[in-house]
C-alpha beads as a LAMMPS data file, in Angstrom:
LAMMPS data file: protein, C-alpha beads

351 atoms
350 bonds

1 atom types
1 bond types

-500.0 500.0 xlo xhi
-500.0 500.0 ylo yhi
-500.0 500.0 zlo zhi

Masses

1 110.0

Atoms # bond

1 1 1 -42.914 -14.051 51.802
2 1 1 -44.957 -13.660 48.599
3 1 1 -43.746 -10.073 48.265
4 1 1 -40.123 -11.169 48.652
5 1 1 -40.498 -13.869 45.987
6 1 1 -42.134 -11.407 43.594
7 1 1 -39.359 -8.894 44.122
8 1 1 -36.735 -11.606 43.579
9 1 1 -38.503 -12.720 40.388
10 1 1 -38.639 -9.144 39.094
11 1 1 -34.907 -8.891 39.750
12 1 1 -33.910 -12.205 38.216
13 1 1 -35.939 -11.979 34.971
14 1 1 -34.144 -8.868 33.613
15 1 1 -30.830 -10.360 34.762
16 1 1 -31.567 -13.592 32.881
17 1 1 -32.508 -11.626 29.763
18 1 1 -29.337 -9.548 30.028
19 1 1 -27.204 -12.678 30.445
20 1 1 -28.825 -14.295 27.412
21 1 1 -28.223 -11.201 25.297
22 1 1 -24.621 -11.025 26.529
23 1 1 -24.122 -14.708 25.748
24 1 1 -25.525 -14.216 22.249
25 1 1 -23.162 -11.289 21.611
26 1 1 -20.174 -13.239 22.908
27 1 1 -21.048 -16.318 20.859
28 1 1 -21.382 -14.245 17.687
29 1 1 -18.194 -12.288 18.389
30 1 1 -16.034 -15.221 19.441
31 1 1 -17.337 -17.702 16.914
32 1 1 -14.646 -19.770 15.315
33 1 1 -13.921 -18.123 11.941
34 1 1 -14.528 -20.068 8.765
35 1 1 -10.952 -20.288 7.505
36 1 1 -9.079 -22.038 4.748
37 1 1 -5.396 -22.915 4.771
38 1 1 -2.796 -22.925 2.033
39 1 1 0.553 -24.623 2.526
40 1 1 3.455 -22.787 0.924
41 1 1 6.436 -24.351 2.686
42 1 1 7.819 -27.836 3.230
43 1 1 5.628 -30.242 5.173
44 1 1 6.189 -30.043 8.887
45 1 1 7.478 -26.465 8.876
46 1 1 4.104 -24.952 9.757
47 1 1 4.399 -22.531 6.846
48 1 1 0.688 -22.239 6.203
49 1 1 -1.326 -19.188 5.192
50 1 1 -4.680 -18.988 6.996
51 1 1 -7.409 -16.938 5.373
52 1 1 -10.962 -16.294 6.494
53 1 1 -13.304 -17.179 3.667
54 1 1 -15.478 -14.100 4.180
55 1 1 -12.432 -11.820 4.087
56 1 1 -11.151 -13.476 0.922
57 1 1 -14.531 -13.042 -0.772
58 1 1 -14.466 -9.346 0.132
59 1 1 -10.893 -9.050 -1.165
60 1 1 -11.870 -10.633 -4.479
61 1 1 -14.643 -8.082 -4.904
62 1 1 -12.343 -5.192 -3.959
63 1 1 -9.757 -6.308 -6.516
64 1 1 -12.078 -6.657 -9.483
65 1 1 -10.540 -5.212 -12.650
66 1 1 -12.442 -2.700 -14.794
67 1 1 -13.189 -3.663 -18.380
68 1 1 -10.490 -2.594 -20.837
69 1 1 -11.030 -0.323 -23.802
70 1 1 -10.223 -2.348 -26.964
71 1 1 -6.716 -1.963 -28.402
72 1 1 -6.576 0.739 -31.071
73 1 1 -3.623 -0.637 -33.046
74 1 1 -0.293 0.983 -33.819
75 1 1 -1.272 2.847 -36.984
76 1 1 -1.851 6.578 -37.392
77 1 1 -0.043 9.805 -36.580
78 1 1 1.878 10.237 -33.361
79 1 1 0.131 12.064 -30.537
80 1 1 2.996 14.563 -30.282
81 1 1 2.411 15.736 -33.840
82 1 1 -1.373 16.009 -33.494
83 1 1 -1.812 17.455 -30.003
84 1 1 0.012 20.302 -28.286
85 1 1 2.191 19.948 -25.199
86 1 1 2.370 16.132 -25.074
87 1 1 5.561 15.623 -23.074
88 1 1 5.469 11.934 -22.111
89 1 1 3.489 9.942 -24.669
90 1 1 4.291 11.907 -27.807
91 1 1 5.550 8.806 -29.666
92 1 1 2.302 6.873 -29.126
93 1 1 -0.129 6.898 -32.039
94 1 1 -3.285 8.954 -31.627
95 1 1 -5.667 6.000 -31.344
96 1 1 -3.685 4.296 -28.598
97 1 1 -3.000 7.630 -26.888
98 1 1 -6.744 8.319 -26.721
99 1 1 -7.399 4.792 -25.474
100 1 1 -4.876 5.237 -22.670
101 1 1 -6.343 8.610 -21.663
102 1 1 -9.837 7.082 -21.487
103 1 1 -8.445 4.192 -19.423
104 1 1 -6.567 6.522 -17.071
105 1 1 -9.770 8.464 -16.470
106 1 1 -11.456 5.231 -15.319
107 1 1 -8.422 4.200 -13.265
108 1 1 -7.759 7.498 -11.498
109 1 1 -10.751 9.826 -11.783
110 1 1 -13.861 7.727 -12.270
111 1 1 -16.079 10.445 -10.765
112 1 1 -14.321 13.609 -11.968
113 1 1 -13.621 12.650 -15.597
114 1 1 -11.125 14.456 -17.836
115 1 1 -11.498 17.662 -15.799
116 1 1 -9.596 16.029 -12.942
117 1 1 -6.322 16.688 -14.773
118 1 1 -7.218 18.946 -17.713
119 1 1 -8.543 22.391 -18.369
120 1 1 -11.199 21.114 -20.762
121 1 1 -11.343 24.476 -22.529
122 1 1 -7.659 24.087 -23.422
123 1 1 -6.206 20.587 -22.989
124 1 1 -2.670 21.889 -23.657
125 1 1 -2.836 24.102 -20.557
126 1 1 -0.629 23.056 -17.617
127 1 1 -2.271 25.183 -14.936
128 1 1 -3.770 22.231 -13.012
129 1 1 -1.313 20.586 -10.623
130 1 1 -2.950 17.218 -11.259
131 1 1 -1.769 17.283 -14.870
132 1 1 1.811 18.012 -13.817
133 1 1 1.673 15.205 -11.256
134 1 1 0.067 12.780 -13.737
135 1 1 2.979 13.232 -16.145
136 1 1 5.459 12.286 -13.468
137 1 1 3.317 9.374 -12.347
138 1 1 3.249 8.040 -15.911
139 1 1 7.026 8.080 -15.871
140 1 1 7.015 6.360 -12.487
141 1 1 4.818 3.554 -13.841
142 1 1 7.148 3.127 -16.821
143 1 1 10.130 3.063 -14.445
144 1 1 8.568 0.374 -12.247
145 1 1 7.663 -1.820 -15.220
146 1 1 11.073 -1.381 -16.858
147 1 1 13.523 -1.301 -13.955
148 1 1 11.874 -3.157 -11.078
149 1 1 10.926 -6.454 -12.715
150 1 1 12.673 -8.267 -9.847
151 1 1 9.727 -7.170 -7.759
152 1 1 6.780 -6.746 -10.153
153 1 1 7.855 -9.422 -12.658
154 1 1 5.975 -9.487 -15.928
155 1 1 2.721 -8.605 -14.147
156 1 1 3.713 -4.959 -13.866
157 1 1 1.578 -2.085 -12.623
158 1 1 -0.799 0.502 -14.039
159 1 1 -2.382 3.587 -12.488
160 1 1 -5.284 1.397 -11.352
161 1 1 -2.995 -0.820 -9.260
162 1 1 -2.777 1.971 -6.689
163 1 1 -5.584 4.424 -7.434
164 1 1 -8.593 2.086 -7.752
165 1 1 -10.671 4.798 -9.422
166 1 1 -9.762 7.518 -6.910
167 1 1 -7.729 10.668 -7.518
168 1 1 -5.611 9.905 -4.445
169 1 1 -4.777 6.226 -3.805
170 1 1 -6.613 4.825 -0.764
171 1 1 -3.331 3.760 0.850
172 1 1 -0.640 6.419 1.140
173 1 1 1.295 7.629 4.163
174 1 1 2.721 10.798 5.659
175 1 1 5.383 11.194 8.312
176 1 1 3.696 10.754 11.695
177 1 1 5.391 12.468 14.640
178 1 1 2.651 11.172 16.930
179 1 1 1.129 13.060 19.851
180 1 1 3.143 15.688 21.679
181 1 1 5.599 14.002 24.023
182 1 1 6.378 14.946 27.592
183 1 1 9.820 16.281 28.400
184 1 1 12.610 15.081 30.636
185 1 1 12.554 11.539 32.015
186 1 1 8.959 11.036 30.835
187 1 1 9.844 11.559 27.183
188 1 1 9.273 8.670 24.752
189 1 1 11.187 9.670 21.603
190 1 1 10.611 6.291 19.949
191 1 1 7.019 7.329 19.209
192 1 1 5.548 4.253 20.858
193 1 1 3.092 3.430 23.656
194 1 1 0.199 4.801 21.607
195 1 1 -2.078 2.377 19.731
196 1 1 -0.976 2.316 16.112
197 1 1 -3.120 0.984 13.279
198 1 1 0.021 0.747 11.178
199 1 1 1.377 -1.779 13.670
200 1 1 -1.828 -3.786 13.997
201 1 1 -3.241 -1.771 16.888
202 1 1 -0.192 -2.432 19.060
203 1 1 1.825 0.146 20.984
204 1 1 4.864 -0.232 18.739
205 1 1 6.334 2.848 16.983
206 1 1 3.784 4.903 15.063
207 1 1 5.870 5.632 11.989
208 1 1 8.204 2.845 10.854
209 1 1 7.971 4.089 7.272
210 1 1 10.156 7.201 7.482
211 1 1 13.369 5.413 8.589
212 1 1 12.878 2.337 6.401
213 1 1 10.753 3.268 3.359
214 1 1 11.984 6.816 2.854
215 1 1 15.433 6.624 4.384
216 1 1 17.799 3.665 4.085
217 1 1 17.634 2.396 7.657
218 1 1 18.791 -1.187 8.203
219 1 1 15.798 -3.405 8.928
220 1 1 17.053 -5.834 11.534
221 1 1 16.249 -7.398 14.900
222 1 1 19.125 -9.844 15.379
223 1 1 22.675 -8.602 15.212
224 1 1 25.182 -10.017 12.747
225 1 1 27.854 -10.089 15.443
226 1 1 28.206 -10.779 19.179
227 1 1 27.851 -7.964 21.669
228 1 1 31.574 -7.879 22.411
229 1 1 32.323 -6.788 18.852
230 1 1 30.136 -3.715 19.106
231 1 1 26.564 -4.766 18.346
232 1 1 24.994 -1.795 16.515
233 1 1 21.442 -3.125 16.857
234 1 1 19.217 -1.891 19.675
235 1 1 15.919 -2.728 21.317
236 1 1 14.547 0.480 19.810
237 1 1 15.532 -0.665 16.319
238 1 1 13.909 -4.043 16.958
239 1 1 10.649 -2.332 17.958
240 1 1 10.653 -0.227 14.797
241 1 1 11.358 -3.339 12.739
242 1 1 8.479 -5.271 14.314
243 1 1 6.160 -2.319 13.631
244 1 1 7.227 -2.299 9.978
245 1 1 6.800 -6.061 9.638
246 1 1 3.299 -5.915 11.107
247 1 1 2.405 -3.279 8.521
248 1 1 3.770 -5.595 5.802
249 1 1 1.607 -8.443 7.092
250 1 1 -1.530 -6.287 7.082
251 1 1 -0.715 -4.753 3.686
252 1 1 -0.466 -8.171 2.027
253 1 1 -3.019 -10.038 4.150
254 1 1 -0.468 -12.714 5.079
255 1 1 1.313 -14.245 8.062
256 1 1 4.968 -13.735 8.966
257 1 1 5.812 -17.105 7.407
258 1 1 4.821 -15.847 3.975
259 1 1 8.347 -14.412 3.720
260 1 1 10.106 -16.068 6.673
261 1 1 10.687 -19.543 8.007
262 1 1 9.788 -18.975 11.641
263 1 1 12.328 -21.605 12.692
264 1 1 14.920 -18.942 11.938
265 1 1 13.753 -15.486 10.905
266 1 1 17.386 -14.492 10.372
267 1 1 18.261 -17.237 7.880
268 1 1 17.928 -16.417 4.188
269 1 1 18.660 -19.963 3.071
270 1 1 15.636 -21.264 5.014
271 1 1 13.290 -18.537 3.739
272 1 1 10.820 -18.900 0.863
273 1 1 11.374 -17.010 -2.430
274 1 1 8.906 -14.306 -1.405
275 1 1 11.524 -12.865 0.948
276 1 1 13.784 -11.962 -1.976
277 1 1 10.839 -10.422 -3.821
278 1 1 10.053 -8.370 -0.708
279 1 1 13.707 -7.286 -0.414
280 1 1 13.514 -5.772 -3.891
281 1 1 10.099 -4.302 -3.116
282 1 1 11.449 -2.389 -0.107
283 1 1 14.169 -0.843 -2.264
284 1 1 11.691 -0.074 -5.011
285 1 1 9.472 1.804 -2.546
286 1 1 12.452 3.816 -1.284
287 1 1 13.328 4.703 -4.870
288 1 1 9.785 5.842 -5.704
289 1 1 9.409 7.910 -2.529
290 1 1 12.795 9.595 -2.927
291 1 1 12.864 10.207 -6.667
292 1 1 9.239 10.548 -7.736
293 1 1 6.919 11.451 -4.861
294 1 1 8.881 13.663 -2.477
295 1 1 10.131 15.901 -5.329
296 1 1 6.496 16.717 -6.183
297 1 1 5.820 18.359 -2.815
298 1 1 6.264 21.862 -4.246
299 1 1 3.675 21.099 -6.942
300 1 1 0.954 19.942 -4.541
301 1 1 -1.561 22.213 -2.781
302 1 1 -1.595 22.338 1.015
303 1 1 -4.618 20.031 1.283
304 1 1 -2.644 17.231 -0.438
305 1 1 0.311 17.459 1.965
306 1 1 0.777 15.893 5.390
307 1 1 0.839 17.679 8.767
308 1 1 4.589 18.299 8.471
309 1 1 5.595 21.160 6.186
310 1 1 6.123 20.025 2.596
311 1 1 5.442 16.350 3.370
312 1 1 4.168 14.731 0.158
313 1 1 2.026 11.568 0.171
314 1 1 4.220 8.497 -0.194
315 1 1 3.792 4.829 -1.055
316 1 1 4.212 1.651 0.981
317 1 1 3.270 -1.977 0.418
318 1 1 -0.462 -1.450 0.874
319 1 1 -0.528 1.226 -1.841
320 1 1 -0.266 -1.473 -4.510
321 1 1 -1.228 -4.635 -2.626
322 1 1 -4.417 -3.397 -0.953
323 1 1 -4.521 -6.338 1.451
324 1 1 -3.644 -9.204 -0.919
325 1 1 -0.318 -10.952 -1.480
326 1 1 -0.303 -10.149 -5.212
327 1 1 -1.871 -6.874 -6.364
328 1 1 -5.152 -7.586 -8.151
329 1 1 -4.488 -11.265 -7.359
330 1 1 -1.698 -11.352 -9.925
331 1 1 -3.773 -10.360 -12.957
332 1 1 -1.710 -8.231 -15.333
333 1 1 -3.309 -5.103 -16.745
334 1 1 -0.133 -3.625 -18.203
335 1 1 0.222 -6.298 -20.884
336 1 1 -2.540 -4.493 -22.810
337 1 1 -0.708 -1.158 -22.572
338 1 1 2.829 -1.606 -23.958
339 1 1 3.491 2.155 -23.731
340 1 1 3.486 1.791 -19.935
341 1 1 6.531 -0.482 -20.133
342 1 1 8.737 1.911 -22.101
343 1 1 10.679 4.636 -20.317
344 1 1 10.054 8.158 -21.596
345 1 1 12.099 11.293 -21.116
346 1 1 10.029 14.382 -20.391
347 1 1 10.504 17.306 -22.703
348 1 1 11.271 20.830 -21.553
349 1 1 11.764 21.265 -17.782
350 1 1 10.865 17.686 -16.818
351 1 1 7.531 18.658 -15.284

Bonds

1 1 1 2
2 1 2 3
3 1 3 4
4 1 4 5
5 1 5 6
6 1 6 7
7 1 7 8
8 1 8 9
9 1 9 10
10 1 10 11
11 1 11 12
12 1 12 13
13 1 13 14
14 1 14 15
15 1 15 16
16 1 16 17
17 1 17 18
18 1 18 19
19 1 19 20
20 1 20 21
21 1 21 22
22 1 22 23
23 1 23 24
24 1 24 25
25 1 25 26
26 1 26 27
27 1 27 28
28 1 28 29
29 1 29 30
30 1 30 31
31 1 31 32
32 1 32 33
33 1 33 34
34 1 34 35
35 1 35 36
36 1 36 37
37 1 37 38
38 1 38 39
39 1 39 40
40 1 40 41
41 1 41 42
42 1 42 43
43 1 43 44
44 1 44 45
45 1 45 46
46 1 46 47
47 1 47 48
48 1 48 49
49 1 49 50
50 1 50 51
51 1 51 52
52 1 52 53
53 1 53 54
54 1 54 55
55 1 55 56
56 1 56 57
57 1 57 58
58 1 58 59
59 1 59 60
60 1 60 61
61 1 61 62
62 1 62 63
63 1 63 64
64 1 64 65
65 1 65 66
66 1 66 67
67 1 67 68
68 1 68 69
69 1 69 70
70 1 70 71
71 1 71 72
72 1 72 73
73 1 73 74
74 1 74 75
75 1 75 76
76 1 76 77
77 1 77 78
78 1 78 79
79 1 79 80
80 1 80 81
81 1 81 82
82 1 82 83
83 1 83 84
84 1 84 85
85 1 85 86
86 1 86 87
87 1 87 88
88 1 88 89
89 1 89 90
90 1 90 91
91 1 91 92
92 1 92 93
93 1 93 94
94 1 94 95
95 1 95 96
96 1 96 97
97 1 97 98
98 1 98 99
99 1 99 100
100 1 100 101
101 1 101 102
102 1 102 103
103 1 103 104
104 1 104 105
105 1 105 106
106 1 106 107
107 1 107 108
108 1 108 109
109 1 109 110
110 1 110 111
111 1 111 112
112 1 112 113
113 1 113 114
114 1 114 115
115 1 115 116
116 1 116 117
117 1 117 118
118 1 118 119
119 1 119 120
120 1 120 121
121 1 121 122
122 1 122 123
123 1 123 124
124 1 124 125
125 1 125 126
126 1 126 127
127 1 127 128
128 1 128 129
129 1 129 130
130 1 130 131
131 1 131 132
132 1 132 133
133 1 133 134
134 1 134 135
135 1 135 136
136 1 136 137
137 1 137 138
138 1 138 139
139 1 139 140
140 1 140 141
141 1 141 142
142 1 142 143
143 1 143 144
144 1 144 145
145 1 145 146
146 1 146 147
147 1 147 148
148 1 148 149
149 1 149 150
150 1 150 151
151 1 151 152
152 1 152 153
153 1 153 154
154 1 154 155
155 1 155 156
156 1 156 157
157 1 157 158
158 1 158 159
159 1 159 160
160 1 160 161
161 1 161 162
162 1 162 163
163 1 163 164
164 1 164 165
165 1 165 166
166 1 166 167
167 1 167 168
168 1 168 169
169 1 169 170
170 1 170 171
171 1 171 172
172 1 172 173
173 1 173 174
174 1 174 175
175 1 175 176
176 1 176 177
177 1 177 178
178 1 178 179
179 1 179 180
180 1 180 181
181 1 181 182
182 1 182 183
183 1 183 184
184 1 184 185
185 1 185 186
186 1 186 187
187 1 187 188
188 1 188 189
189 1 189 190
190 1 190 191
191 1 191 192
192 1 192 193
193 1 193 194
194 1 194 195
195 1 195 196
196 1 196 197
197 1 197 198
198 1 198 199
199 1 199 200
200 1 200 201
201 1 201 202
202 1 202 203
203 1 203 204
204 1 204 205
205 1 205 206
206 1 206 207
207 1 207 208
208 1 208 209
209 1 209 210
210 1 210 211
211 1 211 212
212 1 212 213
213 1 213 214
214 1 214 215
215 1 215 216
216 1 216 217
217 1 217 218
218 1 218 219
219 1 219 220
220 1 220 221
221 1 221 222
222 1 222 223
223 1 223 224
224 1 224 225
225 1 225 226
226 1 226 227
227 1 227 228
228 1 228 229
229 1 229 230
230 1 230 231
231 1 231 232
232 1 232 233
233 1 233 234
234 1 234 235
235 1 235 236
236 1 236 237
237 1 237 238
238 1 238 239
239 1 239 240
240 1 240 241
241 1 241 242
242 1 242 243
243 1 243 244
244 1 244 245
245 1 245 246
246 1 246 247
247 1 247 248
248 1 248 249
249 1 249 250
250 1 250 251
251 1 251 252
252 1 252 253
253 1 253 254
254 1 254 255
255 1 255 256
256 1 256 257
257 1 257 258
258 1 258 259
259 1 259 260
260 1 260 261
261 1 261 262
262 1 262 263
263 1 263 264
264 1 264 265
265 1 265 266
266 1 266 267
267 1 267 268
268 1 268 269
269 1 269 270
270 1 270 271
271 1 271 272
272 1 272 273
273 1 273 274
274 1 274 275
275 1 275 276
276 1 276 277
277 1 277 278
278 1 278 279
279 1 279 280
280 1 280 281
281 1 281 282
282 1 282 283
283 1 283 284
284 1 284 285
285 1 285 286
286 1 286 287
287 1 287 288
288 1 288 289
289 1 289 290
290 1 290 291
291 1 291 292
292 1 292 293
293 1 293 294
294 1 294 295
295 1 295 296
296 1 296 297
297 1 297 298
298 1 298 299
299 1 299 300
300 1 300 301
301 1 301 302
302 1 302 303
303 1 303 304
304 1 304 305
305 1 305 306
306 1 306 307
307 1 307 308
308 1 308 309
309 1 309 310
310 1 310 311
311 1 311 312
312 1 312 313
313 1 313 314
314 1 314 315
315 1 315 316
316 1 316 317
317 1 317 318
318 1 318 319
319 1 319 320
320 1 320 321
321 1 321 322
322 1 322 323
323 1 323 324
324 1 324 325
325 1 325 326
326 1 326 327
327 1 327 328
328 1 328 329
329 1 329 330
330 1 330 331
331 1 331 332
332 1 332 333
333 1 333 334
334 1 334 335
335 1 335 336
336 1 336 337
337 1 337 338
338 1 338 339
339 1 339 340
340 1 340 341
341 1 341 342
342 1 342 343
343 1 343 344
344 1 344 345
345 1 345 346
346 1 346 347
347 1 347 348
348 1 348 349
349 1 349 350
350 1 350 351
């Protein structure tokens, strides 16, 4: 009997320890998060943004703005008359031109320095692809700040909005065909049923960006007309739309009701103003991908392209927003750089 009790004790003690450890892990994992709420709709509509305090603190740190180089004034010779081969900012005075170059180095190539885009033995040389790309990106920034104010407002964007000190922005996307699909009746051409981080870890379509943020696909779940009139919407389209919307939510760190009144997702009149801002943002992203980023594919080396041939890196909401509803929490950096608001025509061949 004593031997049986000892054996039972030896069995139960490790089990009790294991259960305690398991309970501790579960309690830490499933602890109620420390959240704060912010109402942004009418009372009673449930339009409330929930944010975890720890996540917001981390977001504030990640969106800290680097110190600006003091303004150099608008006096002095123009950069185009002093330096060779200045194709975009030739009308900017030398002091401000130098200030912007120093700032761009901090914004885009904090580790590499000037050599990231320039042959430092001959700054006029165009042999580095990064210099060719940087010219076009300067024009893209000017285009956004001049022509897309319905989305960026007076806040505008700078190189830092997307790059955050890195040569390649942390958040870009490539076309994703997904894993090889089976043939015949087992084929899943919608690209779903594989966990997708884009869609919040769900099994929704892997690549909602190509049809909606590169092409002009109609983003819709509910049809405008009854089925008898020839409803063009499909379950497949709804799945792609949900995948895209989940990526929007993650990109901005918000709930669905940030742009929609969940009483009626379809209704524009019941939606908050952010939905109109987002509508313009979607079209802005399509414009940038089609007219600025995709055309650079022949200038980029193979290691900067996606798995598909000639697939250039492209932008989506997270490229600028980086997980917050307003990039850099709405702080404007461009107001200190007026040359980034004025559209410039490239000289020579446009590259």
